[in-house]
C-alpha positions in Angstrom: -41.3 -8.7 2.8 -37.6 -7.9 2.8 -36.4 -5.7 5.6 -33.5 -3.3 5.3 -30.3 -4.3 7.0 -29.9 -2.2 10.2 -26.9 0.2 10.0 -24.4 -0.3 12.8 -24.4 2.6 15.3 -20.7 3.3 14.6 -21.3 3.3 10.8 -24.1 5.9 11.4 -21.6 8.1 13.2 -19.0 8.0 10.4 -19.2 11.0 8.2 -19.1 10.2 4.5 -17.5 13.2 2.6 -17.2 13.3 -1.1 -15.7 16.7 -2.0 -12.5 18.5 -1.3 -13.9 21.6 0.3 -16.0 19.7 2.8 -13.1 17.5 3.7 -10.8 20.5 4.3 -13.5 22.1 6.5 -13.8 18.9 8.5 -10.0 18.8 9.0 -9.9 22.4 9.9 -12.7 22.0 12.5 -11.1 18.9 14.0 -7.7 20.8 14.3 -9.4 23.8 15.9 -10.9 21.5 18.5 -7.5 20.2 19.4 -7.7 16.8 17.8 -4.8 15.0 16.3 -5.5 13.8 12.8 -4.6 10.5 11.0 -5.2 9.4 7.4 -5.4 5.9 6.0 -5.3 6.2 2.2 -6.9 3.2 0.4 -8.5 2.2 -2.8 -11.3 0.4 -1.0 -12.2 -3.2 -1.2 -11.1 -3.3 2.4 -9.7 -6.5 4.0 -8.1 -7.3 7.3 -4.8 -5.7 6.2 -6.6 -2.4 5.7 -8.4 -2.8 9.0 -5.1 -3.3 10.8 -4.0 0.1 9.4 -7.2 1.7 10.8 -6.4 0.2 14.2 -2.9 1.6 14.1 -4.3 5.0 13.1 -6.5 4.9 16.2 -3.4 4.4 18.3 -1.7 7.4 16.6 -4.5 9.9 16.6 -8.0 10.7 17.9 -9.5 11.7 14.6 -9.2 9.1 11.8 -10.0 9.6 8.1 -10.1 6.6 5.7 -9.9 7.7 2.1 -11.4 5.4 -0.5 -10.5 6.3 -4.1 -9.6 4.1 -7.0 -7.1 6.3 -8.6 -7.0 6.1 -12.4 -3.6 7.8 -12.8 -1.7 5.0 -11.0 -2.9 2.3 -13.3 -0.7 1.7 -16.3 -2.3 1.1 -19.7 -3.9 -2.3 -19.9 -4.1 -2.8 -16.1 -7.2 -3.6 -14.1 -8.6 -0.1 -13.4 -12.0 -0.8 -14.8 -12.4 -4.2 -13.0 -10.7 -3.2 -9.7 -13.2 -4.2 -7.0 -15.4 -1.4 -5.7 -17.8 -1.8 -2.7 -18.3 1.4 -0.7 -21.2 0.0 1.4 -19.3 -3.1 2.2 -16.2 -1.0 3.1 -18.3 1.0 5.5 -19.6 -2.2 7.1 -16.0 -3.5 7.5 -14.9 -0.2 9.1 -17.6 -0.5 11.7 -16.1 -3.9 12.7 -13.0 -2.0 14.1 -14.9 0.9 15.6 -15.2 2.8 12.4 -13.5 6.0 11.3 -14.5 9.5 12.0 -14.6 10.2 8.3 -14.7 8.2 5.2 -13.5 10.4 2.3 -14.7 8.9 -0.9 -14.5 11.5 -3.7 -15.7 10.7 -7.3 -13.0 11.0 -10.0 -14.3 14.4 -11.1 -13.7 15.8 -7.6 -10.0 14.8 -7.9 -9.2 15.4 -11.6 -10.4 18.0 -14.0 -11.7 15.5 -16.5 -12.1 12.6 -14.1 -8.9 10.8 -15.2 -6.0 13.3 -15.2 -4.9 16.8 -14.4 -2.2 19.2 -15.5 0.0 19.1 -12.4 2.1 16.1 -11.3 4.3 15.2 -8.4 7.3 13.0 -9.1 10.1 11.4 -7.0 13.3 10.5 -8.8 15.7 7.7 -8.2 13.5 5.7 -5.8 11.2 4.8 -8.7 14.0 3.6 -11.1 13.8 -0.1 -10.1 11.3 -2.7 -8.8 7.8 -1.7 -10.0 8.9 1.5 -11.6 10.1 0.2 -15.0 7.1 -2.2 -15.3 4.3 0.2 -14.5 4.5 3.3 -16.7 3.4 6.4 -14.8 2.4 4.4 -11.7 4.4 6.3 -9.1 3.7 9.7 -10.5 0.0 8.8 -10.2 0.6 7.6 -6.6 2.6 10.6 -5.4 0.2 13.0 -7.1 -3.0 11.5 -5.6 -1.4 11.2 -2.1 -0.4 14.8 -2.3 -4.0 15.7 -3.1 -5.2 13.6 -0.2 -2.7 15.2 2.2 -4.0 18.6 1.1 -7.6 17.7 1.5 -7.4 15.7 4.8 -4.6 17.7 6.5 -3.4 14.8 8.6 -0.6 14.9 11.2 0.1 11.2 10.5 -0.6 8.9 7.6 -0.6 5.2 7.9 0.4 2.8 5.1 0.9 -0.9 4.7 4.5 -2.2 4.1 3.3 -4.7 1.5 3.8 -1.9 -0.9 7.2 -1.1 0.5 8.4 0.8 -2.5 5.3 3.0 -2.4 5.9 3.7 1.3 9.5 4.7 0.8 8.7 6.9 -2.2 5.9 8.6 -0.3 8.0 9.1 2.8 10.6 10.8 0.7 8.0 13.0 -1.0 6.6 14.1 2.3 10.0 15.0 3.6 11.3 16.7 0.5 8.1 18.8 0.1 7.9 19.7 3.8 4.4 18.3 4.3 5.0 18.1 8.0 3.2 14.7 8.1 4.7 11.7 9.8 4.4 8.4 7.8 3.9 5.2 9.7 4.5 1.8 8.0 2.6 -1.2 9.3 3.8 -4.8 8.8 2.2 -6.9 6.1 -0.9 -8.9 7.2 -0.9 -12.4 5.8 -3.2 -15.3 5.2 -2.7 -18.4 7.2 -0.4 -19.9 4.4 1.7 -16.7 4.2 0.2 -15.0 1.2 0.1 -11.2 1.7 -3.4 -9.9 1.9 -4.4 -7.9 -1.1 -7.6 -6.8 -2.8 -6.3 -8.5 -6.0 -6.2 -11.9 -4.3 -9.9 -12.2 -5.2 -8.8 -12.7 -8.8 -7.1 -16.0 -7.7 -8.7 -19.4 -7.7 -7.8 -23.1 -7.8 -4.2 -23.7 -8.8 -3.4 -20.0 -9.0 -4.3 -19.5 -5.4 -2.3 -22.5 -4.3 0.8 -21.4 -6.3 0.6 -17.8 -5.0 2.2 -18.8 -1.7 5.5 -18.9 -3.7 5.7 -15.1 -3.3 5.9 -15.2 0.5 8.3 -18.2 0.4 10.6 -16.3 -1.9 10.9 -13.2 0.3 11.1 -15.2 3.5 13.9 -17.2 1.9 15.8 -14.0 1.2 15.2 -12.7 4.8 16.4 -16.0 6.3 19.5 -16.1 4.1 20.4 -12.5 5.1 19.9 -13.1 8.8 22.1 -16.3 8.4 25.0 -14.1 7.1 24.8 -14.4 3.4 27.1 -11.9 1.8 26.2 -12.1 -1.9 23.1 -10.3 -3.0 23.1 -12.3 -6.3 23.0 -15.5 -4.2 20.0 -14.2 -2.4 18.3 -13.3 -5.6 18.8 -16.8 -6.9 17.3 -18.2 -3.7 14.2 -16.0 -4.2 13.5 -17.7 -7.5 13.6 -21.2 -6.2 10.0 -21.4 -4.8 8.7 -20.5 -8.2 9.9 -23.9 -9.5 6.7 -25.2 -7.8 4.6 -22.4 -9.3 4.6 -22.9 -13.1 1.6 -20.6 -13.6 3.6 -17.6 -12.2 5.3 -15.2 -14.5 8.1 -13.5 -12.6 8.4 -9.8 -13.3 11.2 -9.3 -10.9 12.9 -10.8 -7.9 15.2 -8.1 -6.6 17.3 -7.0 -3.6 17.6 -3.2 -3.1 18.8 -0.9 -0.3 16.1 0.8 1.8 17.5 4.3 1.3 17.3 4.8 -2.5 15.9 1.4 -3.6 18.9 0.7 -5.7 20.1 -2.9 -6.4 22.8 -4.1 -4.0 25.7 -6.4 -4.8 27.2 -7.1 -1.4 25.4 -7.1 2.0 27.0 -5.0 4.7 26.6 -5.0 8.4 23.8 -2.6 9.6 22.5 -2.1 6.1 18.7 -2.4 5.6 17.6 -4.1 2.5 14.3 -4.9 0.8 13.8 -8.3 -0.9 10.9 -7.8 -3.3 9.1 -9.9 -5.9 6.4 -9.2 -8.4 4.6 -11.9 -10.5 1.7 -12.2 -12.8 -0.5 -15.1 -11.7 -4.2 -16.0 -12.4 -5.0 -12.7 -13.9 -3.5 -10.7 -11.0 -0.3 -8.9 -10.6 1.0 -9.7 -7.1 3.8 -8.2 -5.0 5.5 -9.1 -1.7 8.6 -8.1 0.2 10.5 -8.4 3.4 12.6 -5.6 5.0 15.7 -6.8 6.8 18.6 -5.3 8.6 21.9 -7.1 7.9 23.2 -8.5 11.2 26.0 -6.5 12.8 28.3 -9.5 12.8 28.3 -9.8 9.0 31.6 -8.4 7.7 
């Protein structure tokens, strides 16, 4: 006879909330009891990169909510919304491995949008979405900023923790939170990588065989940019050229962009200036997955 798998004690203590009103009530009660609230927004299919965000949230606050919602409005037409991996039970188990969260907020689509796929009100951020992923993913950032605004209003955090693998997303959301006076501090956590350098991603599970071997070109590209900048390279175009070199060994990879932008407005840069912070970012299509990676580097003060 098959026996049910025992539920870890910490998982038993995690509250699973699936509607907005209950989440707002939980946040209100936690605030009234003097607790400091953190939110880790995710789309689920949790891996070690997500767990690192939860660990950081525990350092920042004494009440942690992990949201799990595959947001339809941030997927462009033809992208992988339908096949995006979903495993709530597995995610709960993985959260228990790092001491769990106080709350897992996992609303269904109808709890977030009037018809389950879209609403009538949208939040947009200009300028920071003009380059990198913006031109290639129609409506993506409007979907991201809108859903995160809704998560902020439901979970009422003092601090929100995001991974810097999605650097453009982080800078866009930080700008949104500042411009709309959310009063929420955003914390960015360094990218967690596989042993060969590939940035951890839920979409990595789409990769196998040659595609997985060639995916390491992304990290090599952005590390090459970082190293060139730290060595004193002045020309942004030369850095961009260096970023494309590793893809010579990755013929299956279709480069969407290999770009160098400033960290303030995410605009392409031409010359690197001392003290400037720049983002070297790549996006490729490989093995049925769209993969991104980046490094964020401050130009050395001795570069003139």
